[in-house]
N, C-alpha and C positions, 0 to 999 in steps of 0.2 A: 107308440102303440103304432101298428100299422094301419093304417084305414082301409077298412076292404073295399072302398070302389076303385083302391089304385089295380093298374097294372105293371108287374114285377116280373122280371124276365133276367135270365143270368145267362148269357152268354159267352162265349172266347169273343177277344178282340179283333175285330175281323177290318178294319178300317185307320186309315192314318188321322181320320178324325178323332175314330175312338182311344188310339195311342193317345192322341193331343190330349184327350181330355182324362184318360189317366195320370197323363204326366202333372197338367194343372192340378188334381188334388194330389199327386205324392207334393207337389209344391208347397200347396195351403198345409201338410204334415209333414214337411220335412225337418222341421225341428226336432219333431218326436220318433222319428225315422232315422233319422242319419242321413248321411250321402249316398246316393247310386245314380252314376254316370248315366246319360240318357242314352247311352251305348248299349248299357246294360235293359233298358227298356224295352229296346231296339231287338235284342239277341232272344227277349223272353218272347217278343211280339211273333217274331216271324219262325219260333218253334211251337209256337201256338198255346203257349203256358202265362197268358194273360185270359183269367174269367171277368167279366165286368156284369156288376147287378144295373139295372136300367131300371128306374119308375117312371111310370109314365112320359118315355122317351127323354129322360135327361141320366146322363151313367151317373148313380150315385157313389159310388164303389168299386174296386175290384180287390181282386187274388193276384199277384204274382208268384209264380212259384216255379218248380222244376221238380223232372224225375230223375230215375238212375236207375241203370236196369233191373233192380229188382223190384222192381215197380215202388219204392219208396216215393213220397211224396215228401217234399219242404216248401215250406210257407218262407218266402223272402219278406212281403209283402201281406198284410191283408187290413183296409183302408176303404173306413165310411166317410163320405164326405161329411165334416159338419154338422150342414141345412140335413142329414138326412138319418142323424146317428139316433141312437134309441129307440129304433123302429125295427129291432132285430134282422138287420138285413146280412149282415155278417153270415147269419144260421144257413143265409140258400146258397149264397158264396161255397160254404164248408161244405154243403150236402151237393151240391153241382160239381164240387172237385173229388169229394170221396166216390160218386157214380164216376165219374170221368178215370180215376184210378181204378176200379172195380174191372168198366169195360176193356181198359187197357191193359188186363192180367187176362183176362179170356181171350183175347184177341191177338197179341201178342203171343 
């Protein structure tokens, strides 16, 4: 269960420090996720296709996704760091991703 006094933020990864934290979470779950080259992370980062969930200043998880011309979203990874699992943080990422998808449809 999520603690009520925590600060939880969902945002796009916008710095190399955040990108490196995403890759560190990936490496800790690589056995379950399979191989994804660093270049794929960089490409998604450059396209604004990585959302992170931050709990009290610590990056706790991420969703790496892509979109197509029909505004369909495809999730490649949805990962919460082990220390933060069981707190429904993935729901924050999915909700933000849905909102971003809807906004893209109306702006595009």
